[in-house]
N, CA, C and O of each residue as an XYZ file, in Angstrom:
292
protein
N     -66.519    -46.407     21.603
C     -66.126    -45.075     21.946
C     -65.847    -44.930     23.500
O     -66.646    -45.470     24.267
N     -64.932    -44.343     23.933
C     -64.817    -44.405     25.188
C     -65.021    -43.093     25.789
O     -64.788    -42.083     25.126
N     -65.411    -43.031     26.917
C     -65.142    -41.526     27.512
C     -64.603    -41.107     28.677
O     -65.017    -40.403     29.598
N     -63.017    -42.010     28.324
C     -62.327    -41.820     29.274
C     -61.425    -40.689     28.558
O     -61.032    -40.765     27.393
N     -61.136    -39.518     29.543
C     -60.630    -38.619     29.334
C     -58.811    -38.204     29.484
O     -57.987    -38.229     30.399
N     -58.806    -37.918     28.358
C     -57.088    -37.469     28.655
C     -56.189    -36.037     29.015
O     -55.995    -35.118     28.220
N     -55.742    -36.107     30.309
C     -55.415    -35.589     31.114
C     -53.813    -34.767     30.805
O     -52.898    -35.585     30.906
N     -53.428    -33.635     30.529
C     -52.464    -33.231     29.995
C     -51.241    -33.108     31.001
O     -51.650    -33.214     32.157
N     -49.937    -32.926     30.926
C     -48.554    -32.868     32.044
C     -49.017    -31.255     31.441
O     -49.589    -30.788     30.456
N     -48.369    -30.762     32.719
C     -47.762    -29.550     32.885
C     -47.032    -28.202     31.701
O     -46.835    -26.994     31.569
N     -46.896    -29.298     31.185
C     -45.567    -28.589     30.303
C     -46.442    -28.347     28.649
O     -46.195    -27.552     27.742
N     -47.546    -29.439     28.784
C     -48.538    -29.719     27.785
C     -49.625    -28.728     27.915
O     -49.855    -28.057     26.909
N     -50.080    -28.590     28.593
C     -51.210    -27.055     29.510
C     -50.936    -25.697     29.201
O     -51.627    -24.816     28.691
N     -49.667    -25.731     29.664
C     -48.694    -24.369     29.816
C     -49.219    -24.091     28.265
O     -50.096    -23.283     27.958
N     -48.302    -25.153     27.146
C     -48.644    -24.466     25.466
C     -49.315    -24.579     25.144
O     -49.234    -24.431     23.925
N     -50.531    -24.890     25.569
C     -51.617    -24.811     25.414
C     -52.369    -23.793     25.422
O     -53.078    -23.274     24.560
N     -52.113    -23.524     26.640
C     -52.876    -21.902     27.226
C     -52.198    -20.823     26.399
O     -52.779    -19.874     25.873
N     -50.772    -21.109     26.343
C     -50.176    -20.006     25.826
C     -50.667    -19.805     24.311
O     -51.051    -18.664     24.057
N     -50.724    -20.981     22.996
C     -51.015    -20.582     22.267
C     -52.887    -20.407     21.819
O     -53.215    -20.251     20.643
N     -53.702    -20.453     22.707
C     -55.163    -19.787     22.904
C     -54.700    -18.271     23.615
O     -55.247    -17.290     23.112
N     -54.031    -18.097     24.395
C     -54.099    -16.488     24.917
C     -53.597    -15.475     23.599
O     -54.213    -14.455     23.290
N     -52.197    -16.026     22.801
C     -51.900    -15.617     21.516
C     -52.618    -15.696     20.111
O     -52.271    -15.184     19.047
N     -53.472    -16.305     20.339
C     -54.447    -16.396     18.842
C     -55.415    -15.434     19.730
O     -55.386    -14.273     19.323
N     -56.188    -15.634     20.747
C     -57.148    -14.907     21.025
C     -56.920    -13.493     20.994
O     -57.727    -12.760     20.422
N     -55.887    -13.039     21.562
C     -55.221    -11.819     21.395
C     -55.014    -11.190     19.823
O     -55.239    -10.101     19.295
N     -54.680    -11.972     19.558
C     -54.898    -11.787     17.485
C     -56.212    -11.696     16.815
O     -56.357    -11.009     15.804
N     -57.012    -12.259     17.264
C     -58.303    -12.235     17.010
C     -58.881    -11.256     17.253
O     -59.758    -10.993     16.431
N     -58.724    -10.305     18.369
C     -59.534     -9.281     19.015
C     -58.595     -7.822     18.126
O     -59.176     -6.886     17.578
N     -56.875     -8.017     18.208
C     -56.527     -6.798     17.446
C     -55.454     -7.617     16.434
O     -54.379     -7.930     16.946
N     -55.665     -7.942     15.170
C     -54.844     -8.282     13.856
C     -53.797     -7.208     13.472
O     -54.148     -6.054     13.721
N     -52.684     -7.357     12.960
C     -51.790     -6.885     12.588
C     -52.371     -6.532     10.886
O     -52.734     -7.428     10.124
N     -52.358     -5.237     10.567
C     -53.083     -4.739      9.830
C     -51.904     -4.062      8.943
O     -50.940     -3.708      9.621
N     -51.802     -3.805      7.463
C     -51.140     -3.599      6.403
C     -51.920     -2.387      5.354
O     -53.150     -2.336      5.322
N     -51.098     -1.472      4.550
C     -51.890     -0.964      3.629
C     -52.479      0.235      4.703
O     -52.453      0.312      5.932
N     -52.957      1.026      3.761
C     -53.787      2.387      4.302
C     -54.942      2.411      3.610
O     -55.212      1.714      2.632
N     -55.550      3.139      4.076
C     -56.914      3.760      4.535
C     -57.844      2.033      3.503
O     -57.861      0.865      3.891
N     -58.381      2.563      2.361
C     -59.306      1.594      1.685
C     -58.302      0.345      1.538
O     -58.774     -0.774      1.739
N     -57.307      0.439      1.291
C     -56.325     -1.093      1.194
C     -55.572     -1.530      2.107
O     -54.367     -1.770      2.031
N     -56.499     -1.681      3.282
C     -55.733     -2.173      4.471
C     -56.184     -3.822      4.002
O     -57.071     -4.181      3.227
N     -55.205     -4.635      4.796
C     -55.612     -6.149      4.333
C     -54.836     -6.659      6.037
O     -53.902     -6.101      6.613
N     -55.373     -7.481      6.339
C     -54.871     -8.344      7.911
C     -53.843     -9.323      7.213
O     -54.025     -9.905      6.144
N     -52.440     -9.409      8.234
C     -51.969    -10.425      8.074
C     -52.239    -11.613      8.435
O     -52.483    -11.778      9.630
N     -52.271    -12.629      7.646
C     -52.640    -14.069      8.755
C     -51.991    -14.365      9.685
O     -50.776    -14.196      9.787
N     -52.812    -14.907     10.591
C     -51.917    -15.464     12.102
C     -51.034    -16.933     11.604
O     -51.259    -17.745     10.707
N     -50.194    -16.859     12.403
C     -49.184    -18.109     11.619
C     -48.466    -18.415     12.556
O     -47.441    -17.786     12.818
N     -49.184    -20.207     13.731
C     -48.383    -20.661     14.505
C     -47.125    -21.312     14.677
O     -46.686    -21.965     13.730
N     -46.593    -21.249     15.552
C     -45.197    -23.081     15.309
C     -45.751    -23.409     16.475
O     -46.110    -22.760     17.458
N     -45.755    -24.531     16.186
C     -44.820    -25.647     17.238
C     -44.473    -26.962     17.146
O     -44.909    -27.938     16.536
N     -43.295    -26.675     18.145
C     -41.980    -27.437     17.214
C     -41.953    -28.166     18.797
O     -42.104    -27.537     19.844
N     -41.736    -29.565     18.690
C     -40.832    -30.551     20.278
C     -41.156    -31.454     19.327
O     -41.794    -31.531     18.277
N     -40.089    -32.522     20.507
C     -39.410    -34.204     19.635
C     -40.635    -34.775     19.907
O     -41.538    -34.219     20.532
N     -40.673    -36.036     19.373
C     -41.145    -37.096     18.801
C     -42.063    -37.680     20.197
O     -41.327    -37.891     21.160
N     -43.057    -37.874     20.365
C     -44.017    -38.377     21.219
C     -44.285    -37.256     22.418
O     -44.621    -37.732     23.502
N     -44.180    -35.970     22.333
C     -43.994    -34.749     23.426
C     -45.628    -34.533     23.351
O     -45.918    -33.364     23.605
N     -46.211    -34.960     23.205
C     -47.769    -34.723     22.892
C     -48.408    -33.611     22.101
O     -49.460    -33.132     22.522
N     -47.598    -32.942     20.450
C     -47.810    -32.333     20.281
C     -49.590    -31.796     19.939
O     -50.107    -30.703     20.171
N     -50.278    -33.211     19.234
C     -51.100    -33.354     19.080
C     -52.523    -33.080     20.177
O     -53.682    -32.685     20.052
N     -51.709    -33.510     21.177
C     -52.738    -33.299     22.233
C     -52.876    -31.594     22.760
O     -53.882    -31.094     23.264
N     -51.651    -30.946     22.498
C     -51.636    -30.080     23.039
C     -52.240    -28.600     21.918
O     -52.477    -27.466     22.336
N     -52.399    -29.194     20.112
C     -52.961    -28.295     19.843
C     -54.506    -28.838     19.708
O     -55.317    -27.937     19.495
N     -54.961    -29.966     19.784
C     -56.209    -30.401     20.188
C     -56.774    -29.457     21.244
O     -57.616    -28.640     20.872
N     -56.365    -29.487     22.647
C     -56.458    -28.846     23.495
C     -56.697    -26.929     23.449
O     -57.640    -26.269     23.885
N     -55.452    -26.482     22.755
C     -55.994    -25.227     21.844
C     -56.681    -24.579     21.469
O     -57.021    -23.434     21.766
N     -57.219    -25.867     20.124
C     -58.775    -25.366     19.778
C     -59.526    -25.560     20.239
O     -60.566    -25.039     19.835
N     -59.572    -26.368     21.316
C     -60.969    -26.697     22.070
C     -60.900    -25.302     22.854
O     -61.990    -24.751     23.009
N     -60.052    -24.817     23.241
C     -60.039    -24.074     24.133
C     -60.242    -22.562     23.480
O     -60.610    -21.635     24.201
N     -59.965    -22.368     22.010
C     -60.461    -21.056     21.539
C     -61.408    -21.508     21.078
O     -62.150    -21.360     22.049
N     -62.042    -21.985     20.304
C     -63.436    -22.367     20.204
C     -64.060    -22.190     21.318
O     -65.131    -21.632     21.081
N     -63.838    -22.502     23.009
C     -65.208    -22.466     23.606
C     -64.442    -20.790     24.148
O     -65.213    -20.533     25.073
N     -63.579    -19.760     24.110
C     -63.685    -18.570     24.280
C     -64.146    -17.732     23.128
O     -65.116    -17.041     23.440
N     -63.725    -17.578     21.830
C     -64.098    -16.705     21.084
C     -65.440    -17.243     20.952
O     -65.923    -16.313     20.305
N     -66.356    -18.036     21.090
C     -67.588    -18.460     20.503
C     -67.813    -18.879     21.770
O     -67.507    -19.994     22.194
N     -68.623    -17.552     22.719
C     -68.968    -17.908     23.772
C     -70.816    -18.948     23.805
O     -71.269    -19.367     24.870
């Protein structure tokens, strides 16, 4: 296995940071429906759409890593 790190381009880093930010915000204050004892959380759903070979996998991998670091210090 290689120890080489992959550097994100600016637009990839910005997308990753934004996904992390909205996910952490939602984890802290999730949307809830219902009344009193019948309340339930609405699941969080995030889309990422981009052209082929734009680095979607890298963006999501970086976002998940950042979320894990921030959500579980």
